[in-house]
C-alpha positions as CSV (number, residue, x, y, z in Angstrom):
1,M,86.3,29.9,-7.5
2,S,88.5,32.8,-8.4
3,T,91.9,33.3,-6.9
4,P,91.9,35.4,-3.8
5,P,93.1,39.0,-4.2
6,T,96.6,39.9,-3.0
7,D,98.0,43.2,-1.9
8,Q,99.4,43.8,-5.3
9,D,97.1,42.0,-7.7
10,D,98.8,41.8,-11.2
11,R,95.7,40.5,-13.0
12,S,94.4,42.3,-16.0
13,I,90.9,43.8,-16.2
14,G,89.9,40.9,-18.4
15,E,91.0,38.4,-15.9
16,L,89.2,40.3,-13.1
17,L,86.0,40.4,-15.1
18,G,86.4,36.7,-15.9
19,A,86.7,36.0,-12.2
20,V,83.6,38.1,-11.4
21,G,81.7,36.1,-14.1
22,Q,82.8,32.8,-12.6
23,D,81.8,33.9,-9.1
24,L,78.4,35.1,-10.4
25,T,77.9,31.8,-12.2
26,T,78.8,29.9,-9.0
27,L,76.4,32.0,-7.0
28,L,73.5,31.5,-9.4
29,R,74.1,27.7,-9.5
30,Q,74.1,27.6,-5.7
31,E,70.8,29.5,-5.6
32,V,69.2,27.1,-8.1
33,E,70.3,24.2,-5.9
34,L,68.8,25.9,-2.8
35,A,65.6,26.4,-4.7
36,K,65.5,22.7,-5.6
37,A,66.0,21.7,-2.0
38,E,63.2,24.0,-0.8
39,V,60.8,22.7,-3.5
40,K,61.5,19.1,-2.4
41,Q,61.0,19.9,1.3
42,S,57.6,21.7,0.5
43,A,56.5,18.8,-1.7
44,T,57.3,16.3,1.1
45,R,55.2,18.3,3.6
46,A,52.3,18.6,1.1
47,G,52.5,14.9,0.4
48,A,52.3,14.0,4.1
49,G,49.2,16.2,4.5
50,A,47.6,14.6,1.4
51,G,48.5,11.1,2.6
52,M,46.8,11.9,6.0
53,L,43.7,13.0,4.2
54,G,43.7,9.8,2.2
55,G,44.2,7.6,5.2
56,A,41.4,9.5,7.0
57,G,39.1,8.8,4.0
58,V,39.9,5.0,4.1
59,A,39.4,4.8,7.8
60,A,36.2,6.8,7.6
61,H,34.9,4.4,4.9
62,F,35.4,1.3,7.1
63,V,34.0,3.1,10.2
64,L,31.0,4.3,8.1
65,L,30.4,0.8,6.9
66,F,30.5,-1.1,10.1
67,V,29.5,1.3,12.9
68,S,26.8,2.9,10.8
69,L,25.1,-0.3,10.1
70,S,25.2,-1.2,13.8
71,A,24.0,2.2,14.9
72,W,21.3,2.3,12.3
73,W,20.1,-1.1,13.3
74,G,20.0,0.0,17.0
75,I,18.4,3.4,16.4
76,S,15.8,2.0,14.0
77,Q,14.3,-0.1,16.8
78,W,13.0,3.2,18.4
79,T,12.6,5.5,15.5
80,G,12.0,3.4,12.4
81,Q,14.5,2.6,9.7
82,A,14.2,5.8,7.7
83,W,14.7,8.1,10.7
84,G,17.5,5.9,12.0
85,A,19.3,6.2,8.7
86,L,18.9,10.0,8.6
87,I,20.3,10.3,12.1
88,I,23.4,8.3,11.2
89,A,23.9,10.2,8.0
90,V,24.0,13.5,9.9
91,V,26.5,12.2,12.4
92,W,28.9,11.1,9.6
93,A,28.4,14.5,7.8
94,V,29.8,16.2,11.0
95,V,32.7,13.7,11.1
96,A,33.5,14.4,7.4
97,G,33.4,18.1,8.0
98,V,35.9,17.9,10.9
99,L,38.3,15.7,8.9
100,A,38.2,18.0,5.9
101,A,38.9,21.1,8.1
102,L,41.9,19.3,9.7
103,G,43.3,18.3,6.3
104,R,42.9,21.7,4.9
105,T,44.7,23.2,7.9
106,R,47.6,20.8,7.4
107,L,47.9,21.6,3.7
108,A,47.7,25.4,4.5
109,Q,50.8,25.0,6.7
110,V,53.0,24.3,3.6
111,Q,54.9,27.5,3.2
112,G,56.4,27.3,-0.3
113,L,59.8,28.8,-1.0
114,P,60.2,31.6,1.6
115,R,64.0,31.7,1.7
116,T,64.5,31.5,-2.0
117,T,61.9,34.2,-2.6
118,E,63.7,36.5,-0.1
119,T,67.1,35.8,-1.6
120,A,65.9,36.4,-5.1
121,K,64.7,39.9,-4.1
122,H,68.3,40.8,-3.2
123,V,70.0,39.6,-6.4
124,P,69.3,42.7,-8.5
125,D,70.7,45.0,-5.7
126,A,73.7,42.7,-5.3
127,L,74.5,42.9,-9.0
128,K,74.4,46.7,-8.8
129,G,76.8,46.7,-5.8
130,K,74.2,47.7,-3.3
131,E,74.1,44.4,-1.3
132,E,73.3,44.8,2.4
133,T,75.7,43.4,4.9
134,R,74.1,41.5,7.7
């Protein structure tokens, strides 16, 4: 960081410009670190959503295997084997649709880099000396 200004700053123009350059470099490095942290956070959320979809797929496979065979066996006693299998297939098509919709909703909740994007919009104005005070 640069030295804080005093009432009577004896630094030359070159020293002042050097201090501004150092401050600008520090600011840009901090913004890059913030962007990295936001990317990591977004990737973690997306990974959790994808993991839930994967877990739902594995669970659906086992459920499909055991419950479907049992239900098909039971239904086929009244409707015949072909109709029983078709009924079970329709039931699992509905279940798959619901799981896919829930997974897509979870992945859509990942917001990306909102703070970094907002901050980056203000950098050109800050460099021109038109930075807003909040």
